[in-house]
PDB file of the backbone (N, CA, C, O) and the ligand in Angstrom, with CONECT records:
HET     CA  A 101       1
ATOM      1  N   MET A   1       6.312  -7.684   4.431  1.00  0.00           N
ATOM      2  CA  MET A   1       5.710  -8.370   5.571  1.00  0.00           C
ATOM      3  C   MET A   1       6.524  -9.628   5.867  1.00  0.00           C
ATOM      4  O   MET A   1       6.774 -10.439   4.976  1.00  0.00           O
ATOM      5  N   ALA A   2       6.922  -9.777   7.088  1.00  0.00           N
ATOM      6  CA  ALA A   2       7.691 -10.958   7.487  1.00  0.00           C
ATOM      7  C   ALA A   2       6.813 -12.198   7.403  1.00  0.00           C
ATOM      8  O   ALA A   2       5.614 -12.150   7.675  1.00  0.00           O
ATOM      9  N   GLY A   3       7.423 -13.285   7.030  1.00  0.00           N
ATOM     10  CA  GLY A   3       6.697 -14.548   6.992  1.00  0.00           C
ATOM     11  C   GLY A   3       5.841 -14.728   5.773  1.00  0.00           C
ATOM     12  O   GLY A   3       4.975 -15.603   5.745  1.00  0.00           O
ATOM     13  N   ASN A   4       6.065 -13.908   4.751  1.00  0.00           N
ATOM     14  CA  ASN A   4       5.296 -14.074   3.519  1.00  0.00           C
ATOM     15  C   ASN A   4       5.497 -15.466   2.956  1.00  0.00           C
ATOM     16  O   ASN A   4       6.621 -15.967   2.924  1.00  0.00           O
ATOM     17  N   VAL A   5       4.445 -16.081   2.521  1.00  0.00           N
ATOM     18  CA  VAL A   5       4.512 -17.403   1.925  1.00  0.00           C
ATOM     19  C   VAL A   5       4.571 -17.225   0.423  1.00  0.00           C
ATOM     20  O   VAL A   5       3.765 -16.492  -0.151  1.00  0.00           O
ATOM     21  N   ARG A   6       5.537 -17.903  -0.230  1.00  0.00           N
ATOM     22  CA  ARG A   6       5.747 -17.712  -1.652  1.00  0.00           C
ATOM     23  C   ARG A   6       4.913 -18.666  -2.508  1.00  0.00           C
ATOM     24  O   ARG A   6       5.060 -18.691  -3.730  1.00  0.00           O
ATOM     25  N   ILE A   7       4.066 -19.428  -1.893  1.00  0.00           N
ATOM     26  CA  ILE A   7       3.173 -20.311  -2.639  1.00  0.00           C
ATOM     27  C   ILE A   7       1.784 -19.698  -2.576  1.00  0.00           C
ATOM     28  O   ILE A   7       1.291 -19.364  -1.499  1.00  0.00           O
ATOM     29  N   LEU A   8       1.154 -19.551  -3.741  1.00  0.00           N
ATOM     30  CA  LEU A   8      -0.161 -18.931  -3.741  1.00  0.00           C
ATOM     31  C   LEU A   8      -1.140 -19.788  -2.957  1.00  0.00           C
ATOM     32  O   LEU A   8      -1.651 -19.353  -1.925  1.00  0.00           O
ATOM     33  N   TYR A   9      -1.401 -20.969  -3.418  1.00  0.00           N
ATOM     34  CA  TYR A   9      -2.231 -21.927  -2.702  1.00  0.00           C
ATOM     35  C   TYR A   9      -2.262 -23.221  -3.496  1.00  0.00           C
ATOM     36  O   TYR A   9      -2.005 -23.240  -4.700  1.00  0.00           O
ATOM     37  N   LEU A  10      -2.575 -24.272  -2.815  1.00  0.00           N
ATOM     38  CA  LEU A  10      -2.687 -25.565  -3.477  1.00  0.00           C
ATOM     39  C   LEU A  10      -4.126 -25.769  -3.915  1.00  0.00           C
ATOM     40  O   LEU A  10      -5.066 -25.414  -3.205  1.00  0.00           O
ATOM     41  N   THR A  11      -4.275 -26.332  -5.067  1.00  0.00           N
ATOM     42  CA  THR A  11      -5.602 -26.567  -5.608  1.00  0.00           C
ATOM     43  C   THR A  11      -5.699 -28.032  -6.024  1.00  0.00           C
ATOM     44  O   THR A  11      -4.707 -28.637  -6.430  1.00  0.00           O
ATOM     45  N   GLN A  12      -6.851 -28.574  -5.924  1.00  0.00           N
ATOM     46  CA  GLN A  12      -7.078 -29.949  -6.329  1.00  0.00           C
ATOM     47  C   GLN A  12      -7.723 -29.949  -7.709  1.00  0.00           C
ATOM     48  O   GLN A  12      -8.750 -29.305  -7.927  1.00  0.00           O
ATOM     49  N   LEU A  13      -7.113 -30.676  -8.631  1.00  0.00           N
ATOM     50  CA  LEU A  13      -7.724 -30.814  -9.951  1.00  0.00           C
ATOM     51  C   LEU A  13      -9.044 -31.565  -9.831  1.00  0.00           C
ATOM     52  O   LEU A  13      -9.144 -32.541  -9.087  1.00  0.00           O
ATOM     53  N   LYS A  14     -10.043 -31.114 -10.558  1.00  0.00           N
ATOM     54  CA  LYS A  14     -11.336 -31.782 -10.494  1.00  0.00           C
ATOM     55  C   LYS A  14     -11.268 -33.162 -11.143  1.00  0.00           C
ATOM     56  O   LYS A  14     -11.941 -34.093 -10.700  1.00  0.00           O
ATOM     57  N   THR A  15     -10.466 -33.292 -12.178  1.00  0.00           N
ATOM     58  CA  THR A  15     -10.418 -34.544 -12.913  1.00  0.00           C
ATOM     59  C   THR A  15      -9.206 -35.381 -12.552  1.00  0.00           C
ATOM     60  O   THR A  15      -8.986 -36.445 -13.131  1.00  0.00           O
ATOM     61  N   ASN A  16      -8.424 -34.907 -11.602  1.00  0.00           N
ATOM     62  CA  ASN A  16      -7.184 -35.589 -11.268  1.00  0.00           C
ATOM     63  C   ASN A  16      -6.935 -35.364  -9.779  1.00  0.00           C
ATOM     64  O   ASN A  16      -7.112 -34.251  -9.283  1.00  0.00           O
ATOM     65  N   SER A  17      -6.534 -36.391  -9.077  1.00  0.00           N
ATOM     66  CA  SER A  17      -6.343 -36.259  -7.642  1.00  0.00           C
ATOM     67  C   SER A  17      -4.994 -35.659  -7.280  1.00  0.00           C
ATOM     68  O   SER A  17      -4.708 -35.446  -6.101  1.00  0.00           O
ATOM     69  N   GLN A  18      -4.159 -35.382  -8.280  1.00  0.00           N
ATOM     70  CA  GLN A  18      -2.846 -34.819  -7.997  1.00  0.00           C
ATOM     71  C   GLN A  18      -2.950 -33.341  -7.639  1.00  0.00           C
ATOM     72  O   GLN A  18      -3.472 -32.552  -8.426  1.00  0.00           O
ATOM     73  N   PRO A  19      -2.458 -32.955  -6.462  1.00  0.00           N
ATOM     74  CA  PRO A  19      -2.461 -31.540  -6.116  1.00  0.00           C
ATOM     75  C   PRO A  19      -1.384 -30.796  -6.902  1.00  0.00           C
ATOM     76  O   PRO A  19      -0.407 -31.398  -7.347  1.00  0.00           O
ATOM     77  N   PHE A  20      -1.560 -29.508  -7.069  1.00  0.00           N
ATOM     78  CA  PHE A  20      -0.555 -28.706  -7.762  1.00  0.00           C
ATOM     79  C   PHE A  20      -0.507 -27.319  -7.151  1.00  0.00           C
ATOM     80  O   PHE A  20      -1.431 -26.901  -6.455  1.00  0.00           O
ATOM     81  N   ILE A  21       0.575 -26.614  -7.417  1.00  0.00           N
ATOM     82  CA  ILE A  21       0.732 -25.245  -6.944  1.00  0.00           C
ATOM     83  C   ILE A  21       0.163 -24.317  -8.005  1.00  0.00           C
ATOM     84  O   ILE A  21       0.584 -24.357  -9.161  1.00  0.00           O
ATOM     85  N   THR A  22      -0.784 -23.489  -7.617  1.00  0.00           N
ATOM     86  CA  THR A  22      -1.350 -22.546  -8.565  1.00  0.00           C
ATOM     87  C   THR A  22      -0.259 -21.625  -9.097  1.00  0.00           C
ATOM     88  O   THR A  22       0.505 -21.044  -8.326  1.00  0.00           O
ATOM     89  N   GLY A  23      -0.191 -21.499 -10.406  1.00  0.00           N
ATOM     90  CA  GLY A  23       0.822 -20.683 -11.049  1.00  0.00           C
ATOM     91  C   GLY A  23       2.012 -21.514 -11.522  1.00  0.00           C
ATOM     92  O   GLY A  23       2.798 -21.061 -12.354  1.00  0.00           O
ATOM     93  N   ASP A  24       2.141 -22.714 -10.998  1.00  0.00           N
ATOM     94  CA  ASP A  24       3.263 -23.579 -11.373  1.00  0.00           C
ATOM     95  C   ASP A  24       2.892 -24.381 -12.626  1.00  0.00           C
ATOM     96  O   ASP A  24       2.617 -25.579 -12.551  1.00  0.00           O
ATOM     97  N   ALA A  25       2.890 -23.707 -13.766  1.00  0.00           N
ATOM     98  CA  ALA A  25       2.472 -24.328 -15.024  1.00  0.00           C
ATOM     99  C   ALA A  25       3.368 -25.493 -15.414  1.00  0.00           C
ATOM    100  O   ALA A  25       2.907 -26.477 -15.994  1.00  0.00           O
ATOM    101  N   THR A  26       4.645 -25.375 -15.093  1.00  0.00           N
ATOM    102  CA  THR A  26       5.601 -26.405 -15.504  1.00  0.00           C
ATOM    103  C   THR A  26       5.677 -27.560 -14.521  1.00  0.00           C
ATOM    104  O   THR A  26       6.258 -28.600 -14.833  1.00  0.00           O
ATOM    105  N   GLY A  27       5.096 -27.393 -13.333  1.00  0.00           N
ATOM    106  CA  GLY A  27       5.067 -28.476 -12.365  1.00  0.00           C
ATOM    107  C   GLY A  27       6.404 -28.786 -11.728  1.00  0.00           C
ATOM    108  O   GLY A  27       6.621 -29.904 -11.261  1.00  0.00           O
ATOM    109  N   ASP A  28       7.308 -27.814 -11.702  1.00  0.00           N
ATOM    110  CA  ASP A  28       8.627 -28.062 -11.096  1.00  0.00           C
ATOM    111  C   ASP A  28       8.690 -27.633  -9.637  1.00  0.00           C
ATOM    112  O   ASP A  28       9.754 -27.689  -9.021  1.00  0.00           O
ATOM    113  N   GLY A  29       7.574 -27.211  -9.086  1.00  0.00           N
ATOM    114  CA  GLY A  29       7.517 -26.902  -7.664  1.00  0.00           C
ATOM    115  C   GLY A  29       7.744 -25.446  -7.314  1.00  0.00           C
ATOM    116  O   GLY A  29       7.640 -25.069  -6.147  1.00  0.00           O
ATOM    117  N   VAL A  30       8.051 -24.621  -8.302  1.00  0.00           N
ATOM    118  CA  VAL A  30       8.229 -23.193  -8.046  1.00  0.00           C
ATOM    119  C   VAL A  30       7.470 -22.395  -9.095  1.00  0.00           C
ATOM    120  O   VAL A  30       7.221 -22.885 -10.196  1.00  0.00           O
ATOM    121  N   VAL A  31       7.104 -21.165  -8.751  1.00  0.00           N
ATOM    122  CA  VAL A  31       6.470 -20.268  -9.708  1.00  0.00           C
ATOM    123  C   VAL A  31       7.511 -19.240 -10.118  1.00  0.00           C
ATOM    124  O   VAL A  31       7.931 -18.416  -9.305  1.00  0.00           O
ATOM    125  N   ASN A  32       7.929 -19.287 -11.378  1.00  0.00           N
ATOM    126  CA  ASN A  32       8.967 -18.370 -11.841  1.00  0.00           C
ATOM    127  C   ASN A  32       8.711 -17.986 -13.305  1.00  0.00           C
ATOM    128  O   ASN A  32       7.641 -18.251 -13.853  1.00  0.00           O
ATOM    129  N   VAL A  33       9.716 -17.358 -13.921  1.00  0.00           N
ATOM    130  CA  VAL A  33       9.535 -16.834 -15.277  1.00  0.00           C
ATOM    131  C   VAL A  33       9.241 -17.955 -16.288  1.00  0.00           C
ATOM    132  O   VAL A  33       8.605 -17.706 -17.312  1.00  0.00           O
ATOM    133  N   LEU A  34       9.689 -19.161 -16.016  1.00  0.00           N
ATOM    134  CA  LEU A  34       9.388 -20.267 -16.924  1.00  0.00           C
ATOM    135  C   LEU A  34       7.884 -20.515 -16.989  1.00  0.00           C
ATOM    136  O   LEU A  34       7.349 -20.868 -18.040  1.00  0.00           O
ATOM    137  N   ASP A  35       7.220 -20.330 -15.878  1.00  0.00           N
ATOM    138  CA  ASP A  35       5.769 -20.505 -15.858  1.00  0.00           C
ATOM    139  C   ASP A  35       5.072 -19.390 -16.638  1.00  0.00           C
ATOM    140  O   ASP A  35       4.064 -19.621 -17.306  1.00  0.00           O
ATOM    141  N   VAL A  36       5.622 -18.184 -16.543  1.00  0.00           N
ATOM    142  CA  VAL A  36       5.065 -17.067 -17.305  1.00  0.00           C
ATOM    143  C   VAL A  36       5.203 -17.336 -18.798  1.00  0.00           C
ATOM    144  O   VAL A  36       4.245 -17.188 -19.557  1.00  0.00           O
ATOM    145  N   VAL A  37       6.405 -17.735 -19.212  1.00  0.00           N
ATOM    146  CA  VAL A  37       6.647 -18.004 -20.632  1.00  0.00           C
ATOM    147  C   VAL A  37       5.752 -19.144 -21.117  1.00  0.00           C
ATOM    148  O   VAL A  37       5.166 -19.061 -22.196  1.00  0.00           O
ATOM    149  N   SER A  38       5.652 -20.193 -20.329  1.00  0.00           N
ATOM    150  CA  SER A  38       4.816 -21.335 -20.711  1.00  0.00           C
ATOM    151  C   SER A  38       3.353 -20.937 -20.827  1.00  0.00           C
ATOM    152  O   SER A  38       2.650 -21.388 -21.731  1.00  0.00           O
ATOM    153  N   THR A  39       2.897 -20.093 -19.912  1.00  0.00           N
ATOM    154  CA  THR A  39       1.495 -19.668 -19.933  1.00  0.00           C
ATOM    155  C   THR A  39       1.222 -18.764 -21.127  1.00  0.00           C
ATOM    156  O   THR A  39       0.185 -18.892 -21.777  1.00  0.00           O
ATOM    157  N   VAL A  40       2.144 -17.850 -21.421  1.00  0.00           N
ATOM    158  CA  VAL A  40       1.983 -16.984 -22.596  1.00  0.00           C
ATOM    159  C   VAL A  40       1.948 -17.831 -23.866  1.00  0.00           C
ATOM    160  O   VAL A  40       1.112 -17.606 -24.742  1.00  0.00           O
ATOM    161  N   ASN A  41       2.852 -18.803 -23.968  1.00  0.00           N
ATOM    162  CA  ASN A  41       2.862 -19.690 -25.139  1.00  0.00           C
ATOM    163  C   ASN A  41       1.557 -20.462 -25.249  1.00  0.00           C
ATOM    164  O   ASN A  41       1.016 -20.634 -26.341  1.00  0.00           O
ATOM    165  N   TYR A  42       1.054 -20.928 -24.109  1.00  0.00           N
ATOM    166  CA  TYR A  42      -0.214 -21.674 -24.093  1.00  0.00           C
ATOM    167  C   TYR A  42      -1.348 -20.801 -24.637  1.00  0.00           C
ATOM    168  O   TYR A  42      -2.176 -21.257 -25.426  1.00  0.00           O
ATOM    169  N   ILE A  43      -1.370 -19.546 -24.204  1.00  0.00           N
ATOM    170  CA  ILE A  43      -2.421 -18.627 -24.658  1.00  0.00           C
ATOM    171  C   ILE A  43      -2.263 -18.340 -26.153  1.00  0.00           C
ATOM    172  O   ILE A  43      -3.240 -18.365 -26.901  1.00  0.00           O
ATOM    173  N   LEU A  44      -1.029 -18.068 -26.582  1.00  0.00           N
ATOM    174  CA  LEU A  44      -0.782 -17.671 -27.965  1.00  0.00           C
ATOM    175  C   LEU A  44      -0.936 -18.821 -28.955  1.00  0.00           C
ATOM    176  O   LEU A  44      -1.119 -18.591 -30.151  1.00  0.00           O
ATOM    177  N   THR A  45      -0.863 -20.059 -28.464  1.00  0.00           N
ATOM    178  CA  THR A  45      -1.021 -21.206 -29.353  1.00  0.00           C
ATOM    179  C   THR A  45      -2.432 -21.766 -29.295  1.00  0.00           C
ATOM    180  O   THR A  45      -2.675 -22.902 -29.703  1.00  0.00           O
ATOM    181  N   GLY A  46      -3.361 -20.965 -28.785  1.00  0.00           N
ATOM    182  CA  GLY A  46      -4.767 -21.354 -28.831  1.00  0.00           C
ATOM    183  C   GLY A  46      -5.225 -22.210 -27.674  1.00  0.00           C
ATOM    184  O   GLY A  46      -6.217 -22.930 -27.787  1.00  0.00           O
ATOM    185  N   SER A  47      -4.502 -22.141 -26.546  1.00  0.00           N
ATOM    186  CA  SER A  47      -4.901 -22.880 -25.344  1.00  0.00           C
ATOM    187  C   SER A  47      -5.171 -24.345 -25.649  1.00  0.00           C
ATOM    188  O   SER A  47      -6.218 -24.886 -25.293  1.00  0.00           O
ATOM    189  N   ASP A  48      -4.209 -24.978 -26.312  1.00  0.00           N
ATOM    190  CA  ASP A  48      -4.327 -26.372 -26.728  1.00  0.00           C
ATOM    191  C   ASP A  48      -3.953 -27.292 -25.556  1.00  0.00           C
ATOM    192  O   ASP A  48      -2.774 -27.487 -25.261  1.00  0.00           O
ATOM    193  N   ASP A  49      -4.972 -27.852 -24.896  1.00  0.00           N
ATOM    194  CA  ASP A  49      -4.718 -28.682 -23.717  1.00  0.00           C
ATOM    195  C   ASP A  49      -3.926 -29.936 -24.057  1.00  0.00           C
ATOM    196  O   ASP A  49      -3.114 -30.401 -23.257  1.00  0.00           O
ATOM    197  N   GLU A  50      -4.165 -30.482 -25.243  1.00  0.00           N
ATOM    198  CA  GLU A  50      -3.445 -31.698 -25.640  1.00  0.00           C
ATOM    199  C   GLU A  50      -1.956 -31.392 -25.817  1.00  0.00           C
ATOM    200  O   GLU A  50      -1.099 -32.155 -25.370  1.00  0.00           O
ATOM    201  N   ALA A  51      -1.660 -30.275 -26.469  1.00  0.00           N
ATOM    202  CA  ALA A  51      -0.264 -29.874 -26.648  1.00  0.00           C
ATOM    203  C   ALA A  51       0.374 -29.565 -25.301  1.00  0.00           C
ATOM    204  O   ALA A  51       1.541 -29.881 -25.069  1.00  0.00           O
ATOM    205  N   ALA A  52      -0.403 -28.944 -24.412  1.00  0.00           N
ATOM    206  CA  ALA A  52       0.119 -28.638 -23.081  1.00  0.00           C
ATOM    207  C   ALA A  52       0.472 -29.918 -22.345  1.00  0.00           C
ATOM    208  O   ALA A  52       1.510 -30.004 -21.690  1.00  0.00           O
ATOM    209  N   GLU A  53      -0.400 -30.911 -22.458  1.00  0.00           N
ATOM    210  CA  GLU A  53      -0.133 -32.196 -21.794  1.00  0.00           C
ATOM    211  C   GLU A  53       1.112 -32.841 -22.379  1.00  0.00           C
ATOM    212  O   GLU A  53       1.916 -33.421 -21.649  1.00  0.00           O
ATOM    213  N   ASP A  54       1.274 -32.744 -23.695  1.00  0.00           N
ATOM    214  CA  ASP A  54       2.465 -33.299 -24.339  1.00  0.00           C
ATOM    215  C   ASP A  54       3.731 -32.615 -23.836  1.00  0.00           C
ATOM    216  O   ASP A  54       4.802 -33.220 -23.805  1.00  0.00           O
ATOM    217  N   SER A  55       3.601 -31.347 -23.441  1.00  0.00           N
ATOM    218  CA  SER A  55       4.746 -30.584 -22.944  1.00  0.00           C
ATOM    219  C   SER A  55       4.846 -30.648 -21.424  1.00  0.00           C
ATOM    220  O   SER A  55       5.645 -29.935 -20.816  1.00  0.00           O
ATOM    221  N   ASN A  56       4.028 -31.510 -20.813  1.00  0.00           N
ATOM    222  CA  ASN A  56       3.990 -31.643 -19.351  1.00  0.00           C
ATOM    223  C   ASN A  56       3.627 -30.335 -18.662  1.00  0.00           C
ATOM    224  O   ASN A  56       4.113 -30.042 -17.570  1.00  0.00           O
ATOM    225  N   LEU A  57       2.764 -29.548 -19.311  1.00  0.00           N
ATOM    226  CA  LEU A  57       2.277 -28.311 -18.696  1.00  0.00           C
ATOM    227  C   LEU A  57       0.907 -28.568 -18.085  1.00  0.00           C
ATOM    228  O   LEU A  57       0.168 -29.448 -18.527  1.00  0.00           O
ATOM    229  N   ASN A  58       0.585 -27.790 -17.065  1.00  0.00           N
ATOM    230  CA  ASN A  58      -0.679 -27.956 -16.365  1.00  0.00           C
ATOM    231  C   ASN A  58      -1.544 -26.707 -16.533  1.00  0.00           C
ATOM    232  O   ASN A  58      -1.371 -25.738 -15.793  1.00  0.00           O
ATOM    233  N   PRO A  59      -2.471 -26.714 -17.494  1.00  0.00           N
ATOM    234  CA  PRO A  59      -3.317 -25.539 -17.708  1.00  0.00           C
ATOM    235  C   PRO A  59      -4.119 -25.149 -16.467  1.00  0.00           C
ATOM    236  O   PRO A  59      -4.386 -23.966 -16.255  1.00  0.00           O
ATOM    237  N   ALA A  60      -4.502 -26.117 -15.653  1.00  0.00           N
ATOM    238  CA  ALA A  60      -5.269 -25.785 -14.448  1.00  0.00           C
ATOM    239  C   ALA A  60      -4.442 -24.915 -13.505  1.00  0.00           C
ATOM    240  O   ALA A  60      -4.979 -24.038 -12.828  1.00  0.00           O
ATOM    241  N   ALA A  61      -3.141 -25.161 -13.464  1.00  0.00           N
ATOM    242  CA  ALA A  61      -2.269 -24.359 -12.604  1.00  0.00           C
ATOM    243  C   ALA A  61      -2.083 -22.946 -13.144  1.00  0.00           C
ATOM    244  O   ALA A  61      -1.741 -22.026 -12.400  1.00  0.00           O
ATOM    245  N   MET A  62      -2.312 -22.782 -14.456  1.00  0.00           N
ATOM    246  CA  MET A  62      -2.161 -21.455 -15.070  1.00  0.00           C
ATOM    247  C   MET A  62      -3.308 -20.524 -14.710  1.00  0.00           C
ATOM    248  O   MET A  62      -3.157 -19.303 -14.758  1.00  0.00           O
ATOM    249  N   ASP A  63      -4.450 -21.091 -14.352  1.00  0.00           N
ATOM    250  CA  ASP A  63      -5.641 -20.282 -14.059  1.00  0.00           C
ATOM    251  C   ASP A  63      -5.563 -19.750 -12.641  1.00  0.00           C
ATOM    252  O   ASP A  63      -6.242 -20.241 -11.740  1.00  0.00           O
ATOM    253  N   ILE A  64      -4.728 -18.743 -12.456  1.00  0.00           N
ATOM    254  CA  ILE A  64      -4.464 -18.229 -11.113  1.00  0.00           C
ATOM    255  C   ILE A  64      -5.700 -17.605 -10.482  1.00  0.00           C
ATOM    256  O   ILE A  64      -5.949 -17.795  -9.292  1.00  0.00           O
ATOM    257  N   ASN A  65      -6.476 -16.863 -11.266  1.00  0.00           N
ATOM    258  CA  ASN A  65      -7.635 -16.201 -10.657  1.00  0.00           C
ATOM    259  C   ASN A  65      -8.857 -17.107 -10.589  1.00  0.00           C
ATOM    260  O   ASN A  65      -9.911 -16.699 -10.102  1.00  0.00           O
ATOM    261  N   GLY A  66      -8.716 -18.333 -11.075  1.00  0.00           N
ATOM    262  CA  GLY A  66      -9.759 -19.329 -10.880  1.00  0.00           C
ATOM    263  C   GLY A  66     -11.059 -19.063 -11.600  1.00  0.00           C
ATOM    264  O   GLY A  66     -12.112 -19.541 -11.178  1.00  0.00           O
ATOM    265  N   ASP A  67     -11.002 -18.299 -12.692  1.00  0.00           N
ATOM    266  CA  ASP A  67     -12.247 -18.002 -13.415  1.00  0.00           C
ATOM    267  C   ASP A  67     -12.530 -19.022 -14.515  1.00  0.00           C
ATOM    268  O   ASP A  67     -13.491 -18.877 -15.270  1.00  0.00           O
ATOM    269  N   GLY A  68     -11.699 -20.044 -14.603  1.00  0.00           N
ATOM    270  CA  GLY A  68     -11.943 -21.098 -15.582  1.00  0.00           C
ATOM    271  C   GLY A  68     -11.342 -20.828 -16.941  1.00  0.00           C
ATOM    272  O   GLY A  68     -11.484 -21.639 -17.856  1.00  0.00           O
ATOM    273  N   VAL A  69     -10.669 -19.694 -17.085  1.00  0.00           N
ATOM    274  CA  VAL A  69     -10.058 -19.315 -18.360  1.00  0.00           C
ATOM    275  C   VAL A  69      -8.602 -18.932 -18.110  1.00  0.00           C
ATOM    276  O   VAL A  69      -8.291 -18.250 -17.133  1.00  0.00           O
ATOM    277  N   VAL A  70      -7.720 -19.371 -18.990  1.00  0.00           N
ATOM    278  CA  VAL A  70      -6.324 -18.950 -18.903  1.00  0.00           C
ATOM    279  C   VAL A  70      -6.132 -17.803 -19.876  1.00  0.00           C
ATOM    280  O   VAL A  70      -6.225 -17.996 -21.089  1.00  0.00           O
ATOM    281  N   ASN A  71      -5.865 -16.614 -19.361  1.00  0.00           N
ATOM    282  CA  ASN A  71      -5.686 -15.455 -20.236  1.00  0.00           C
ATOM    283  C   ASN A  71      -4.682 -14.475 -19.628  1.00  0.00           C
ATOM    284  O   ASN A  71      -3.981 -14.802 -18.670  1.00  0.00           O
ATOM    285  N   ILE A  72      -4.624 -13.277 -20.195  1.00  0.00           N
ATOM    286  CA  ILE A  72      -3.625 -12.292 -19.790  1.00  0.00           C
ATOM    287  C   ILE A  72      -3.758 -11.905 -18.316  1.00  0.00           C
ATOM    288  O   ILE A  72      -2.774 -11.524 -17.682  1.00  0.00           O
ATOM    289  N   LEU A  73      -4.963 -12.002 -17.778  1.00  0.00           N
ATOM    290  CA  LEU A  73      -5.146 -11.666 -16.363  1.00  0.00           C
ATOM    291  C   LEU A  73      -4.345 -12.625 -15.473  1.00  0.00           C
ATOM    292  O   LEU A  73      -3.808 -12.230 -14.439  1.00  0.00           O
ATOM    293  N   ASP A  74      -4.277 -13.879 -15.893  1.00  0.00           N
ATOM    294  CA  ASP A  74      -3.499 -14.857 -15.128  1.00  0.00           C
ATOM    295  C   ASP A  74      -2.010 -14.578 -15.274  1.00  0.00           C
ATOM    296  O   ASP A  74      -1.247 -14.744 -14.322  1.00  0.00           O
ATOM    297  N   VAL A  75      -1.596 -14.154 -16.462  1.00  0.00           N
ATOM    298  CA  VAL A  75      -0.181 -13.817 -16.683  1.00  0.00           C
ATOM    299  C   VAL A  75       0.202 -12.624 -15.807  1.00  0.00           C
ATOM    300  O   VAL A  75       1.260 -12.626 -15.177  1.00  0.00           O
ATOM    301  N   VAL A  76      -0.653 -11.616 -15.770  1.00  0.00           N
ATOM    302  CA  VAL A  76      -0.376 -10.438 -14.944  1.00  0.00           C
ATOM    303  C   VAL A  76      -0.286 -10.839 -13.473  1.00  0.00           C
ATOM    304  O   VAL A  76       0.612 -10.390 -12.762  1.00  0.00           O
ATOM    305  N   ALA A  77      -1.205 -11.675 -13.019  1.00  0.00           N
ATOM    306  CA  ALA A  77      -1.180 -12.131 -11.620  1.00  0.00           C
ATOM    307  C   ALA A  77       0.086 -12.921 -11.334  1.00  0.00           C
ATOM    308  O   ALA A  77       0.665 -12.811 -10.253  1.00  0.00           O
ATOM    309  N   MET A  78       0.514 -13.722 -12.311  1.00  0.00           N
ATOM    310  CA  MET A  78       1.719 -14.531 -12.160  1.00  0.00           C
ATOM    311  C   MET A  78       2.947 -13.617 -12.034  1.00  0.00           C
ATOM    312  O   MET A  78       3.788 -13.815 -11.157  1.00  0.00           O
ATOM    313  N   VAL A  79       3.039 -12.626 -12.910  1.00  0.00           N
ATOM    314  CA  VAL A  79       4.168 -11.699 -12.867  1.00  0.00           C
ATOM    315  C   VAL A  79       4.167 -10.912 -11.559  1.00  0.00           C
ATOM    316  O   VAL A  79       5.213 -10.732 -10.936  1.00  0.00           O
ATOM    317  N   ASN A  80       2.998 -10.449 -11.150  1.00  0.00           N
ATOM    318  CA  ASN A  80       2.902  -9.707  -9.886  1.00  0.00           C
ATOM    319  C   ASN A  80       3.345 -10.575  -8.720  1.00  0.00           C
ATOM    320  O   ASN A  80       4.019 -10.096  -7.807  1.00  0.00           O
ATOM    321  N   PHE A  81       2.973 -11.845  -8.745  1.00  0.00           N
ATOM    322  CA  PHE A  81       3.373 -12.758  -7.669  1.00  0.00           C
ATOM    323  C   PHE A  81       4.885 -12.929  -7.644  1.00  0.00           C
ATOM    324  O   PHE A  81       5.506 -12.898  -6.582  1.00  0.00           O
ATOM    325  N   ILE A  82       5.470 -13.110  -8.822  1.00  0.00           N
ATOM    326  CA  ILE A  82       6.923 -13.321  -8.893  1.00  0.00           C
ATOM    327  C   ILE A  82       7.670 -12.078  -8.416  1.00  0.00           C
ATOM    328  O   ILE A  82       8.693 -12.184  -7.739  1.00  0.00           O
ATOM    329  N   LEU A  83       7.155 -10.904  -8.771  1.00  0.00           N
ATOM    330  CA  LEU A  83       7.832  -9.656  -8.417  1.00  0.00           C
ATOM    331  C   LEU A  83       7.546  -9.211  -6.982  1.00  0.00           C
ATOM    332  O   LEU A  83       8.195  -8.292  -6.481  1.00  0.00           O
ATOM    333  N   SER A  84       6.588  -9.849  -6.321  1.00  0.00           N
ATOM    334  CA  SER A  84       6.238  -9.416  -4.959  1.00  0.00           C
ATOM    335  C   SER A  84       7.250  -9.907  -3.935  1.00  0.00           C
ATOM    336  O   SER A  84       7.105  -9.632  -2.744  1.00  0.00           O
TER     337      SER A  84
HETATM  338 CA    CA A 101      -8.014 -17.245 -15.199  1.00  0.00          CA2+
END
């Protein structure tokens, strides 16, 4: 489809006024394989928000489907978005 937008959508953090791109776990402005790797690591290391913050990762951006949980469904959505 012509004119496809490569940004999923912008979301406002509830606890922070900084907007972010959904799926952009690393906060570098694009959604790519680095975000997938970061999200998988976040899940496999027990979803440690403090460690994520230390690594400048944004767990809220990882929750692509917006269900309040970062899990494999978000990784699948992220990969599908990148491959689309
Ligand atoms: Ca989710």
